[in-house]
N, C-alpha and C positions, 0 to 999 in steps of 0.2 A: 504494500500500500504506500510505502514511503517513496518508491520509485514513481508511482502514479502522481503523487503530489509534487515531486521534483519536476517532472515533465510538464505538468500543468502550470507551475510557477514560471518555468523558463520559456514556455510557449514553443519549444522546439517540436519539430515533426519527426520524432524518432520512434523506432519500434522497440517496445519493452519486451525483452525475451524472458520467458518463464517456463519452468518445468512443472509448475503446480497446476495440473489439469483440473483438480477438484476445487479450485478457488471460485467463489461466487462472484458474479459480475455485479458490481455496485454502481449506483447512479453517478459516482464521481468519475467512472471510467468511460462514460459516453463521449464519443468523438476521438478516442485514442486508438492506436493500432498496437495490438499485443501479439507477439510471436509466441504461439503455443506449441510446445514440443509434441510431436506425434510419434516419438520413438526413434526417429531417424533425422528429422530436421525441424526447424521452427516454421510453422505455418502462420503467415500474417492474417490476423483477424481484426477487422475494423468493427469497433463496438458501437451499436446503435441502441436506441431506447427500447426496442422490442426485446433485446437480449438481457435486460436487467432481470436478475433473479435466477438466471440459468447459470450453468457451470461453464468454465472456459473449454473444457474437454469436449463439450457437445458440438463445438464448431470446428474441431480439428480431428478429422477421422484418422484412425490408426491403420486401417486396412484399405488396400486398393482393390476394387472389384474389376476384374478384367473380362468378365462376361462368361457365359457358358460356351462350351465348344459347339461349333456349328454342325449341322446335320451332315454336310458334305465331308467335313474332316472326320466325323465319327465313322462314316462308312468306308473311308479310304484307309483306315488303319488295318494292319495285318494282324490277324489273330492267331 
């Protein structure tokens, strides 16, 4: 929370990096960009008023969905 206050006082447009995905989004954070760690890198999340009350981790997915295998690829496999 002290980093949020420092950035607001300075008026700088910097990304605050955090590993705390369970942190609650407070009204003081609205308008800031927070880099939430997803296990591999920091995903930039711009905080809006609709996000207040949610957790930071909800907006930084940890898994990438690559889709199901297509039917043509499924039939071309050798069994």
